[in-house]
VOPAGU-2260 file (C-alpha; in pm, 1 decimal, decimal comma):
REM VOPAGU-2260
SITE   aa  ch    i         X         Y         Z
SITE  SER   A    0       0,0       0,0       0,0
SITE  SER   A    1     109,5     356,0     -66,6
SITE  HIS   A    2     242,7     577,7     207,2
SITE  PHE   A    3       0,3     839,3      78,3
SITE  GLY   A    4    -312,5     625,7     108,0
SITE  SER   A    5    -536,1     462,0    -147,4
SITE  ARG   A    6    -656,8     776,8    -318,5
SITE  SER   A    7    -494,1     867,7    -645,0
SITE  LEU   A    8    -292,9    1179,0    -700,4
SITE  LEU   A    9    -555,2    1319,3    -933,1
SITE  SER   A   10    -820,2    1289,3    -660,7
SITE  CYS   A   11    -603,5    1496,8    -430,0
SITE  PRO   A   12    -726,7    1848,6    -351,2
SITE  PHE   A   13    -402,5    1967,2    -518,0
SITE  GLN   A   14    -528,2    2087,3    -857,2
SITE  MET   A   15    -273,2    2069,5   -1134,7
SITE  PRO   A   16    -209,8    2390,5   -1326,9
SITE  TRP   A   17    -302,0    2230,8   -1659,4
SITE  GLN   A   18    -641,7    2145,5   -1504,4
SITE  ARG   A   19    -694,3    2517,3   -1469,2
SITE  GLY   A   20    -589,2    2568,0   -1832,6
SITE  VAL   A   21    -321,4    2824,3   -1755,3
SITE  VAL   A   22       1,7    2631,6   -1821,1
SITE  PRO   A   23     118,2    2520,6   -2167,2
SITE  ALA   A   24     162,8    2147,3   -2223,4
SITE  CYS   A   25     541,3    2152,0   -2205,9
SITE  ALA   A   26     538,7    2338,7   -1876,3
SITE  ALA   A   27     271,0    2105,2   -1740,1
SITE  ALA   A   28     480,0    1798,7   -1821,4
SITE  ALA   A   29     781,6    1941,7   -1643,6
SITE  LEU   A   30     569,3    2033,1   -1343,9
SITE  ALA   A   31     419,1    1683,5   -1322,7
SITE  ALA   A   32     762,1    1521,6   -1341,1
SITE  CYS   A   33     878,6    1734,2   -1048,4
SITE  VAL   A   34     574,9    1637,2    -839,9
SITE  PHE   A   35     604,6    1262,1    -908,0
SITE  ALA   A   36     975,7    1270,3    -826,1
SITE  ALA   A   37     893,9    1421,6    -490,4
SITE  LEU   A   38     629,1    1158,6    -421,4
SITE  ARG   A   39     865,8     873,4    -506,3
SITE  ARG   A   40    1129,1    1017,2    -275,3
SITE  ARG   A   41     879,7    1031,5      11,1
SITE  ARG   A   42     760,8     675,1     -51,8
SITE  ARG   A   43    1116,6     537,8     -68,6
SITE  CYS   A   44    1238,6     704,0     249,0
SITE  GLY   A   45     932,8     667,2     462,0
SITE  GLY   A   46     845,8    1032,3     454,0
SITE  GLY   A   47    1103,1    1146,0     705,6
SITE  GLY   A   48    1442,2    1292,4     742,9
SITE  ARG   A   49    1640,7    1449,1     467,3
SITE  ALA   A   50    1429,4    1305,0     185,1
SITE  GLU   A   51    1118,7    1456,7     342,7
SITE  ALA   A   52    1278,9    1798,5     337,0
SITE  GLU   A   53    1396,7    1754,2     -23,6
SITE  ALA   A   54    1050,8    1639,6    -130,5
SITE  GLU   A   55     896,5    1933,2      48,6
SITE  ARG   A   56    1124,9    2171,8    -143,4
SITE  ASP   A   57    1033,5    2003,0    -472,0
SITE  LEU   A   58     666,2    2039,0    -396,0
SITE  GLN   A   59     714,4    2401,5    -304,9
SITE  THR   A   60     891,5    2456,2    -636,3
SITE  ALA   A   61     610,5    2285,2    -821,4
SITE  GLY   A   62     333,5    2461,8    -635,5
SITE  GLY   A   63     466,3    2816,6    -650,6
SITE  GLY   A   64     608,9    2832,7    -299,1
SITE  ARG   A   65     334,4    2635,2    -114,0
SITE  SER   A   66     304,9    2251,4    -103,7
SITE  HIS   A   67     -12,9    2052,4     -64,3
SITE  VAL   A   68      70,9    1750,6     152,0
SITE  VAL   A   69    -155,8    1449,8     101,9
SITE  CYS   A   70    -265,3    1309,0     436,6
SITE  ALA   A   71    -333,8     945,0     520,5
SITE  ASP   A   72    -707,7    1003,7     522,6
SITE  GLY   A   73    -698,3    1144,9     175,5
SITE  GLY   A   74    -732,2    1504,5     285,4
SITE  GLY   A   75    -486,3    1774,8     217,0
SITE  ALA   A   76    -360,9    2082,4     394,0
SITE  ALA   A   77    -156,9    2369,1     264,1
SITE  ALA   A   78     179,5    2393,9     435,9
SITE  SER   A   79     390,2    2701,4     414,2
SITE  GLY   A   80     758,5    2663,4     332,1
SITE  PRO   A   81    1032,8    2802,7     556,8
SITE  ALA   A   82    1032,6    3181,3     553,7
SITE  ALA   A   83    1330,6    3334,4     373,8
SITE  PRO   A   84    1551,9    3551,7     594,4
SITE  GLU   A   85    1491,6    3920,6     543,3
SITE  VAL   A   86    1783,6    4097,2     376,8
SITE  PRO   A   87    1821,9    4458,0     492,3
SITE  ALA   A   88    1777,7    4699,8     203,7
SITE  LYS   A   89    2085,9    4894,0     102,7
SITE  PRO   A   90    2059,2    5265,8     171,7
SITE  ARG   A   91    1992,6    5456,8    -147,0
SITE  ARG   A   92    2283,5    5674,2    -263,2
SITE  ASP   A   93    2210,8    6042,5    -283,9
SITE  LYS   A   94    2441,0    6143,0    -566,9
SITE  GLY   A   95    2349,7    6508,7    -533,5
SITE  SER   A   96    2457,2    6516,3    -169,1
SITE  GLU   A   97    2777,1    6326,9    -248,8
SITE  ARG   A   98    2861,4    6575,6    -522,8
SITE  LEU   A   99    2797,1    6869,3    -290,1
SITE  GLU   A  100    3015,5    6713,9     -20,3
SITE  TRP   A  101    3296,5    6662,1    -272,9
SITE  TRP   A  102    3265,6    7025,3    -385,3
SITE  GLN   A  103    3283,3    7147,5     -25,8
SITE  ARG   A  104    3594,5    6939,6      42,9
SITE  LEU   A  105    3753,7    7074,5    -274,6
SITE  ASN   A  106    3697,9    7433,5    -166,6
SITE  GLU   A  107    3858,8    7368,4     170,9
SITE  VAL   A  108    4204,1    7368,0       8,6
SITE  LYS   A  109    4180,9    7696,4    -182,3
SITE  PRO   A  110    4435,5    7970,3    -103,5
SITE  GLU   A  111    4332,5    8257,1     119,3
SITE  LEU   A  112    4223,7    8552,2     -90,8
SITE  THR   A  113    4383,4    8875,9      31,8
SITE  LEU   A  114    4434,5    9228,9     -93,9
SITE  PRO   A  115    4763,7    9374,0      36,0
SITE  GLU   A  116    4836,8    9734,7     118,5
SITE  LEU   A  117    5035,2    9965,0    -107,6
SITE  GLN   A  118    5410,3    9914,9    -108,0
SITE  ASP   A  119    5620,2   10117,2     135,4
SITE  GLY   A  120    5566,1   10487,2      77,5
SITE  GLY   A  121    5253,6   10434,3    -132,3
SITE  ALA   A  122    5002,5   10557,3     124,4
SITE  GLU   A  123    5207,3   10872,9     183,2
SITE  ALA   A  124    5236,8   10933,1    -190,9
SITE  LEU   A  125    4859,8   10893,6    -228,1
SITE  GLU   A  126    4798,5   11151,1      43,1
SITE  LEU   A  127    5045,2   11396,3    -109,9
SITE  ALA   A  128    4888,2   11360,2    -454,6
SITE  GLY   A  129    4557,8   11487,7    -317,9
SITE  GLU   A  130    4313,4   11600,8    -584,4
SITE  ALA   A  131    4543,4   11490,1    -864,8
SITE  VAL   A  132    4431,6   11131,0    -807,3
SITE  PRO   A  133    4152,5   11051,2   -1056,8
SITE  ALA   A  134    3808,3   10974,1    -917,3
SITE  ALA   A  135    3788,7   10657,5   -1129,0
SITE  TYR   A  136    4096,2   10518,5    -952,9
SITE  LEU   A  137    3955,6   10584,0    -607,7
SITE  ALA   A  138    3616,1   10436,6    -701,7
SITE  ALA   A  139    3770,5   10119,3    -844,8
SITE  VAL   A  140    3991,5   10068,2    -538,3
SITE  GLN   A  141    3697,3   10120,3    -304,7
SITE  GLU   A  142    3484,7    9869,8    -498,3
SITE  ALA   A  143    3766,2    9613,3    -501,9
SITE  MET   A  144    3808,3    9640,7    -124,8
SITE  LYS   A  145    3433,3    9608,9     -73,4
SITE  ARG   A  146    3403,0    9299,1    -291,9
SITE  LEU   A  147    3682,5    9120,9    -109,4
SITE  LYS   A  148    3439,2    9048,2     173,4
SITE  LYS   A  149    3142,0    8951,2     -43,7
SITE  GLY   A  150    3055,5    8634,0    -230,1
SITE  LYS   A  151    3244,3    8305,1    -252,8
SITE  ASP   A  152    3576,4    8270,2    -432,1
SITE  TRP   A  153    3512,6    7914,5    -556,3
SITE  VAL   A  154    3832,2    7726,0    -627,9
SITE  VAL   A  155    3728,4    7676,4    -992,2
SITE  ARG   A  156    3461,0    7830,2   -1214,0
SITE  ASP   A  157    3319,6    7791,6   -1562,4
SITE  SER   A  158    3428,7    8040,1   -1823,5
SITE  ASP   A  159    3175,2    8298,2   -1938,5
SITE  TYR   A  160    3291,5    8244,5   -2293,5
SITE  GLY   A  161    3273,4    7944,8   -2523,6
SITE  THR   A  162    3555,3    7759,9   -2689,5
SITE  ALA   A  163    3563,5    7982,8   -2997,9
SITE  PRO   A  164    3799,5    8282,5   -2986,5
SITE  THR   A  165    3630,9    8605,5   -2879,6
SITE  HIS   A  166    3693,5    8906,2   -3107,3
SITE  ALA   A  167    3946,3    8703,6   -3304,9
SITE  ALA   A  168    4038,9    8986,0   -3542,9
SITE  VAL   A  169    4132,1    9221,8   -3261,2
SITE  LYS   A  170    4304,7    8948,8   -3060,5
SITE  ALA   A  171    4533,7    8874,6   -3352,7
SITE  LYS   A  172    4643,9    9239,6   -3362,5
SITE  VAL   A  173    4685,7    9253,0   -2984,8
SITE  ASN   A  174    4895,7    8935,4   -2975,7
SITE  ALA   A  175    5115,9    9060,0   -3258,7
SITE  ALA   A  176    5172,2    9393,0   -3082,3
SITE  LEU   A  177    5243,8    9217,1   -2752,7
SITE  VAL   A  178    5511,9    8999,8   -2911,6
SITE  SER   A  179    5658,7    9298,7   -3094,9
SITE  THR   A  180    5684,8    9496,0   -2770,3
SITE  MET   A  181    5837,3    9197,6   -2590,2
SITE  THR   A  182    6099,9    9167,5   -2862,5
SITE  GLU   A  183    6175,5    9539,1   -2842,1
SITE  VAL   A  184    6191,0    9562,4   -2462,1
SITE  LEU   A  185    6319,6    9218,5   -2359,8
SITE  GLY   A  186    6529,0    9141,9   -2666,2
SITE  PRO   A  187    6586,4    8815,2   -2852,6
SITE  THR   A  188    6742,9    8648,9   -2547,1
SITE  LEU   A  189    6415,6    8605,2   -2356,5
SITE  PRO   A  190    6448,3    8221,8   -2335,1
SITE  GLU   A  191    6798,9    8261,2   -2194,0
SITE  GLN   A  192    6675,3    8512,4   -1935,9
SITE  LEU   A  193    6413,9    8263,0   -1820,7
SITE  ALA   A  194    6670,1    7981,9   -1809,7
SITE  GLN   A  195    6906,8    8185,7   -1593,4
SITE  ASP   A  196    6645,4    8252,8   -1323,4
SITE  PRO   A  197    6364,2    8000,7   -1258,7
SITE  ARG   A  198    6168,9    8266,6   -1070,2
SITE  ARG   A  199    6122,0    8473,0   -1383,8
SITE  VAL   A  200    5803,8    8384,7   -1569,4
SITE  LEU   A  201    5561,7    8488,9   -1839,8
SITE  LEU   A  202    5206,7    8521,8   -1702,8
SITE  LEU   A  203    4923,3    8469,6   -1952,1
SITE  LEU   A  204    4546,9    8427,3   -1939,7
SITE  ASP   A  205    4505,7    8216,0   -2251,5
SITE  THR   A  206    4238,9    7991,0   -2404,9
SITE  PRO   A  207    4252,0    7628,6   -2525,6
SITE  GLN   A  208    4332,2    7767,6   -2871,6
SITE  TYR   A  209    4659,0    7909,4   -2729,4
SITE  GLY   A  210    4622,2    8229,4   -2931,8
SITE  THR   A  211    4865,1    8435,5   -2722,9
SITE  LEU   A  212    5115,8    8155,5   -2664,4
SITE  ARG   A  213    5111,7    8067,2   -3033,0
SITE  GLY   A  214    5217,1    8420,7   -3122,5
SITE  ILE   A  215    5496,5    8417,3   -2862,5
SITE  VAL   A  216    5626,7    8079,6   -2979,8
SITE  ALA   A  217    5639,5    8208,2   -3336,9
SITE  SER   A  218    5909,6    8453,1   -3223,2
SITE  TYR   A  219    6056,2    8242,0   -2940,8
SITE  PRO   A  220    6023,6    7873,3   -3046,3
SITE  ARG   A  221    6190,4    7741,4   -2729,9
SITE  LEU   A  222    5902,2    7874,0   -2519,8
SITE  GLY   A  223    5661,9    7619,5   -2667,3
SITE  CYS   A  224    5790,5    7372,0   -2408,3
SITE  CYS   A  225    5859,3    7586,7   -2103,8
SITE  GLN   A  226    5701,2    7557,2   -1760,0
SITE  GLN   A  227    5795,1    7919,5   -1688,5
SITE  VAL   A  228    5517,8    8024,9   -1924,0
SITE  VAL   A  229    5249,1    8023,1   -1654,4
SITE  ILE   A  230    4882,9    8003,1   -1760,4
SITE  PRO   A  231    4631,7    7999,9   -1471,5
SITE  GLN   A  232    4309,1    7835,4   -1591,4
SITE  ALA   A  233    4004,5    7839,0   -1361,2
SITE  ASP   A  234    3772,3    7654,4   -1602,1
SITE  LEU   A  235    3840,2    7281,2   -1553,9
SITE  ARG   A  236    3706,6    7190,6   -1897,8
SITE  HIS   A  237    3940,9    7443,6   -2058,3
SITE  TYR   A  238    4224,0    7320,1   -1837,2
SITE  PHE   A  239    4191,1    6960,6   -1956,9
SITE  GLU   A  240    4155,3    7078,8   -2316,1
SITE  MET   A  241    4485,2    7262,5   -2278,9
SITE  VAL   A  242    4680,0    6973,5   -2125,7
SITE  ARG   A  243    4551,0    6687,4   -2341,8
SITE  GLY   A  244    4721,2    6797,1   -2664,8
SITE  GLY   A  245    5082,7    6769,8   -2768,0
SITE  GLU   A  246    5138,2    7094,4   -2954,8
SITE  PHE   A  247    5266,9    7294,6   -2657,1
SITE  TYR   A  248    5382,9    7214,0   -2304,6
SITE  PRO   A  249    5347,3    7533,3   -2096,3
SITE  GLY   A  250    5287,3    7563,3   -1724,0
SITE  VAL   A  251    4907,1    7545,5   -1728,4
SITE  ARG   A  252    4767,2    7548,2   -1375,0
SITE  ALA   A  253    4410,2    7460,4   -1270,3
SITE  GLN   A  254    4382,8    7776,9   -1065,2
SITE  ARG   A  255    4220,3    8116,5   -1069,8
SITE  LEU   A  256    4448,7    8413,7   -1131,5
SITE  ASP   A  257    4363,9    8577,6    -798,4
SITE  HIS   A  258    4439,2    8252,2    -614,8
SITE  TRP   A  259    4764,7    8216,6    -809,1
SITE  LEU   A  260    4874,0    8570,4    -720,3
SITE  CYS   A  261    4797,7    8519,8    -350,2
SITE  ALA   A  262    4937,6    8165,7    -325,0
SITE  ASN   A  263    5274,2    8262,4    -478,3
SITE  ALA   A  264    5316,5    8600,8    -310,6
SITE  ALA   A  265    5613,2    8483,3    -102,4
SITE  VAL   A  266    5781,8    8271,4    -371,7
SITE  GLY   A  267    5952,7    8566,1    -536,5
SITE  LEU   A  268    5820,0    8517,4    -889,8
SITE  ARG   A  269    5875,5    8805,9   -1130,6
SITE  CYS   A  270    5685,4    8851,1   -1456,8
SITE  LEU   A  271    5885,2    8961,3   -1759,5
SITE  ALA   A  272    5564,6    8981,9   -1962,8
SITE  SER   A  273    5199,8    8952,0   -1858,4
SITE  PHE   A  274    4871,3    8947,9   -2047,7
SITE  LEU   A  275    4575,0    8978,8   -1810,4
SITE  ASP   A  276    4299,7    8910,2   -2063,1
SITE  PHE   A  277    3988,9    8933,7   -1842,8
SITE  GLU   A  278    3715,2    9038,9   -2086,1
SITE  CYS   A  279    3489,2    9152,1   -1802,2
SITE  ARG   A  280    3446,7    9495,0   -1646,8
SITE  LEU   A  281    3720,0    9640,1   -1428,7
SITE  VAL   A  282    3548,5    9561,6   -1098,5
SITE  GLY   A  283    3441,4    9220,0   -1226,3
SITE  ALA   A  284    3149,8    8993,7   -1142,1
SITE  LEU   A  285    3034,1    8966,8    -782,4
SITE  SER   A  286    2865,6    8631,4    -850,6
SITE  ALA   A  287    3202,8    8475,4    -936,2
SITE  ARG   A  288    3401,6    8700,6    -701,7
SITE  ILE   A  289    3631,7    8791,5    -987,5
SITE  CYS   A  290    3765,4    9146,8    -982,7
SITE  PRO   A  291    4028,3    9250,1   -1241,1
SITE  ALA   A  292    4091,6    9572,5   -1048,8
SITE  ALA   A  293    4185,9    9370,6    -740,4
SITE  ASP   A  294    4415,9    9148,7    -947,7
SITE  VAL   A  295    4591,2    9452,4   -1097,9
SITE  MET   A  296    4635,6    9583,4    -743,3
SITE  ARG   A  297    4778,8    9247,7    -629,1
SITE  PHE   A  298    5007,5    9241,3    -933,7
SITE  PHE   A  299    5172,6    9572,2    -842,3
SITE  ARG   A  300    5145,7    9558,4    -462,6
SITE  LEU   A  301    5302,1    9211,6    -440,3
SITE  GLY   A  302    5586,9    9319,6    -669,3
SITE  TYR   A  303    5521,8    9085,3    -961,0
SITE  PRO   A  304    5660,2    9313,7   -1240,0
SITE  ALA   A  305    6017,5    9212,0   -1317,9
SITE  GLU   A  306    6288,2    9473,2   -1277,0
SITE  PRO   A  307    6411,9    9686,3   -1431,1
SITE  VAL   A  308    6153,5    9655,4   -1711,1
SITE  SER   A  309    5861,2    9434,7   -1812,1
SITE  VAL   A  310    5557,6    9428,8   -2042,3
SITE  LEU   A  311    5191,3    9430,7   -1935,6
SITE  ALA   A  312    4871,9    9398,6   -2141,4
SITE  LEU   A  313    4524,4    9429,1   -1988,8
SITE  THR   A  314    4178,7    9364,8   -2134,6
SITE  VAL   A  315    3862,8    9469,6   -1946,8
SITE  GLY   A  316    3508,7    9580,9   -2024,1
SITE  LEU   A  317    3397,0    9942,8   -2027,2
SITE  GLU   A  318    3141,7    9969,4   -1747,1
SITE  ALA   A  319    3112,6   10170,9   -1427,3
SITE  PRO   A  320    3319,5   10281,4   -1247,7
SITE  ALA   A  321    3551,5   10282,1   -1552,4
SITE  GLU   A  322    3324,0   10344,1   -1849,7
SITE  ARG   A  323    3585,8   10503,7   -2074,9
SITE  PRO   A  324    3931,9   10382,2   -2181,2
SITE  GLU   A  325    4097,6   10681,8   -2015,8
SITE  GLU   A  326    3947,3   10582,9   -1681,6
SITE  VAL   A  327    4088,4   10231,1   -1712,1
SITE  ASP   A  328    4423,7   10382,2   -1807,0
SITE  ASP   A  329    4414,2   10618,1   -1509,2
SITE  PHE   A  330    4352,7   10324,9   -1276,8
SITE  VAL   A  331    4647,6   10123,9   -1411,6
SITE  ARG   A  332    4893,7   10411,7   -1417,1
SITE  TRP   A  333    4806,8   10536,2   -1068,6
SITE  GLU   A  334    4814,9   10191,3    -913,1
SITE  ALA   A  335    5157,0   10139,5   -1072,0
SITE  ALA   A  336    5284,7   10479,3    -952,5
SITE  LEU   A  337    5168,5   10432,7    -593,1
SITE  ASN   A  338    5376,0   10114,7    -581,3
SITE  GLY   A  339    5688,4   10270,2    -733,1
SITE  TYR   A  340    5643,0   10183,5   -1103,5
SITE  SER   A  341    5581,4   10380,1   -1419,7
SITE  ALA   A  342    5332,2   10245,8   -1674,7
SITE  GLU   A  343    5402,9   10374,5   -2024,1
SITE  LEU   A  344    5101,6   10324,2   -2250,0
SITE  ARG   A  345    5218,8   10198,6   -2588,2
SITE  GLN   A  346    4904,6   10094,1   -2770,0
SITE  ALA   A  347    4529,5   10072,6   -2716,9
SITE  TRP   A  348    4246,3    9884,3   -2886,8
SITE  ARG   A  349    3895,5   10001,7   -2818,9
SITE  TYR   A  350    3591,3    9794,5   -2914,9
SITE  ARG   A  351    3324,2    9650,8   -2685,0
SITE  LEU   A  352    3620,4    9603,7   -2450,3
SITE  VAL   A  353    3949,4    9785,1   -2426,4
SITE  THR   A  354    4299,8    9639,6   -2438,9
SITE  LEU   A  355    4587,0    9851,7   -2313,4
SITE  LEU   A  356    4953,2    9763,3   -2369,4
SITE  TYR   A  357    5215,5    9900,7   -2129,3
SITE  VAL   A  358    5586,1    9898,0   -2062,2
SITE  ILE   A  359    5642,8    9883,4   -1684,9
SITE  ARG   A  360    5958,8   10019,4   -1521,5
SITE  ARG   A  361    6072,9   10057,2   -1161,0
SITE  VAL   A  362    6105,5   10428,6   -1076,9
SITE  PRO   A  363    6409,9   10540,5    -875,0
SITE  GLY   A  364    6283,2   10717,4    -565,9
SITE  GLY   A  365    5987,1   10487,5    -509,5
SITE  PRO   A  366    5614,4   10567,8    -496,8
SITE  ARG   A  367    5655,9   10935,0    -405,8
SITE  ALA   A  368    5871,6   11005,8    -710,5
SITE  ALA   A  369    5647,8   10799,7    -939,0
SITE  ALA   A  370    5328,3   10968,0    -816,2
SITE  ALA   A  371    5486,4   11314,4    -840,9
SITE  ALA   A  372    5591,5   11246,9   -1199,7
SITE  LEU   A  373    5243,1   11122,7   -1284,2
SITE  SER   A  374    5072,1   11422,7   -1121,4
SITE  GLY   A  375    5282,6   11666,5   -1321,0
SITE  GLY   A  376    5270,8   11472,9   -1646,6
SITE  GLY   A  377    4906,6   11486,2   -1743,5
SITE  GLY   A  378    4791,9   11193,2   -1535,9
SITE  GLY   A  379    4468,9   11359,3   -1427,8
SITE  ALA   A  380    4125,8   11347,8   -1583,3
SITE  SER   A  381    4201,4   11615,6   -1844,7
SITE  ALA   A  382    4404,8   11387,3   -2069,7
SITE  THR   A  383    4251,6   11111,6   -2282,7
SITE  PRO   A  384    4406,2   10776,4   -2369,4
SITE  LEU   A  385    4384,7   10853,1   -2739,9
SITE  GLU   A  386    4604,9   11156,8   -2681,2
SITE  ARG   A  387    4852,6   10938,8   -2492,2
SITE  VAL   A  388    4867,1   10673,8   -2763,4
SITE  PRO   A  389    5120,4   10736,2   -3043,6
SITE  PRO   A  390    4956,0   10842,3   -3374,4
SITE  ALA   A  391    5055,2   10520,5   -3552,5
SITE  THR   A  392    4871,6   10304,7   -3298,9
SITE  PRO   A  393    4584,2   10102,7   -3454,6
SITE  THR   A  394    4308,2   10223,8   -3221,5
SITE  LEU   A  395    3961,8   10085,0   -3299,5
SITE  ALA   A  396    3643,9   10282,4   -3257,8
SITE  MET   A  397    3349,5   10130,9   -3074,7
SITE  GLY   A  398    3166,7    9879,0   -3291,8
SITE  GLU   A  399    3438,5    9867,4   -3556,8
SITE  VAL   A  400    3516,5    9500,3   -3498,1
SITE  THR   A  401    3416,0    9263,1   -3779,4
């Protein structure tokens, strides 16, 4: 006699899936084979022990997780299988919070942004100059000091300009004039001067197209692979564009210019030539805490111009408090004078922005002598930059750019 009684399997309350008409024939055959194998295992082993457990698992597999055990009296009862252990759910990752935390950690290592005082004797020279100091200079300095305590100087920032060159026609003329002035003032031995003193550098704000560096390398080929050509780049996308190619190998640094100036203040670096190509107004953008006026002040106050002579080019927008080129020029020349330098304006390009090209020299006698010379030499508001620029200078009128 069967261990399961005299009633047949088909009379069991367990109703096969094919009897309900929901399982295809092939699946029904496989299901039946699994059930009969379980029954044979129970019959052979007396329904106990390990075989009982294996048969129970087979029946659970066949019955969708619940077995129907046939009792000796022909009845049946549904028996639940062993409950699976609960696996604790993994906490969901908040990628936005992780990104914010990474950004906060990144900004913990930025240099401290400072704005130093005038060099020794500068404050006294400013007081002695009195009313000769242009109002635009005083307004720009006041705004730069005010903005130092506002906003966040994020360690990196996206550029306001795309990858295409901005005002390419004018930039080509500016770069050519910059190189020509460098050749005139610094001579053909510029690479040798850099090699003799590792603290002498060229400071450029350049783009991934390397427009300015390309012009310099055309006259000084050895500078195409020179880490003393320093290019601070605050836009990380532009930075990686500039370091992935093999055309040039300059000293590109993933750093804002203001951070670079402050971080290296005590290193003793001296700039033989500098192109501060900002393309934003003189007092900058508060949202990005970028202020070209403050960077020009740091440049002179921290003693970055090389002695006895160097070259400086500056590009800024024409908006308050410096809405005219002469006001930008007044700011540069007075900031230079109050730190003991003279800034000789060589050329100017006026379009939506203005680019001014200077030769910078250390003045014997310090800030007082430099400010006195500037006060008596037409440095006030009466003179215009177009009068200061030599007649042969290619000065562009507003809107003349094509």
